[in-house]
C-alpha positions in Angstrom: -7.0 -32.8 -10.0 -3.7 -34.3 -11.0 -1.1 -33.1 -13.5 2.7 -32.8 -13.8 3.0 -30.6 -10.8 1.1 -33.0 -8.6 2.6 -36.2 -10.0 6.3 -35.2 -9.9 6.7 -35.0 -13.7 8.6 -32.2 -15.3 6.1 -29.3 -15.7 8.0 -28.1 -18.7 8.3 -31.4 -20.5 7.5 -31.0 -24.1 7.5 -27.2 -24.1 10.0 -25.2 -26.0 11.9 -22.2 -24.4 9.3 -19.7 -25.7 6.4 -21.7 -24.2 8.2 -22.1 -20.9 8.8 -18.4 -20.7 5.1 -17.7 -21.6 3.9 -20.3 -19.0 5.9 -18.6 -16.3 5.0 -15.1 -17.4 1.3 -15.9 -17.3 1.1 -18.1 -14.1 3.9 -16.9 -11.7 3.3 -14.3 -9.1 5.1 -11.1 -10.1 5.4 -8.8 -7.0 6.3 -5.2 -7.7 10.0 -4.9 -8.5 10.3 -1.3 -7.3 8.3 1.6 -5.9 7.5 2.9 -9.3 5.7 -0.3 -10.3 3.9 -0.4 -6.9 2.7 3.1 -7.5 1.6 2.3 -11.0 -0.7 -0.4 -9.5 -2.1 2.1 -7.1 -2.8 4.7 -9.8 -4.5 2.1 -12.0 -6.7 0.8 -9.1 -7.6 4.4 -8.2 -8.6 5.3 -11.8 -10.8 2.2 -12.2 -12.3 2.8 -8.8 -13.4 6.3 -9.9 -15.1 5.0 -13.0 -16.7 2.1 -11.0 -18.1 4.5 -8.4 -19.6 6.7 -11.1 -21.2 3.6 -12.7 -22.7 2.6 -9.3 -24.0 6.2 -8.8 -25.4 6.9 -12.2 -26.5 3.7 -13.9 -29.8 2.1 -13.1 -29.8 -1.4 -11.6 -30.0 -4.2 -14.1 -28.2 -6.6 -16.2 -26.3 -4.0 -18.2 -25.0 -2.2 -15.1 -23.9 -5.6 -13.7 -22.0 -6.2 -17.0 -20.4 -2.8 -16.8 -19.2 -3.5 -13.2 -17.9 -7.0 -14.3 -16.1 -5.4 -17.2 -14.5 -2.9 -14.9 -13.4 -5.8 -12.7 -11.8 -7.4 -15.7 -10.1 -4.1 -16.7 -8.7 -3.8 -13.2 -7.3 -7.3 -13.3 -5.9 -7.0 -16.8 -4.4 -3.6 -16.1 -2.6 -4.9 -13.0 -1.4 -8.0 -15.0 0.0 -5.7 -17.7 1.9 -3.7 -15.0 3.1 -6.8 -13.1 4.0 -9.4 -15.8 7.3 -9.3 -17.7 6.8 -8.4 -21.3 5.8 -11.0 -23.8 8.6 -12.6 -25.8 8.5 -10.6 -29.1 5.4 -8.7 -27.8 4.3 -5.2 -28.5 6.3 -2.3 -27.4 4.6 0.3 -25.2 2.2 2.8 -26.8 1.0 0.2 -29.4 
């Protein structure tokens, strides 16, 4: 696989400022900036884990249960991304 990052070209060439910000917001690693944010990650993971454990205990094996678990994996990932990433440029305010 080759692209601007591998070939030495400017990764941001042809992107406006909003696109550059969005590229960084989506792709860069965003470690917790403070203890409050780190704790928010922990609370979110714990909440999803409770629901996932209940799904494993109470739902019969099968495709639908597999889809439930996959959806909860997605919810975990997207929730952590929502906590970690900076806000979207011109995005929704909290409590949408």
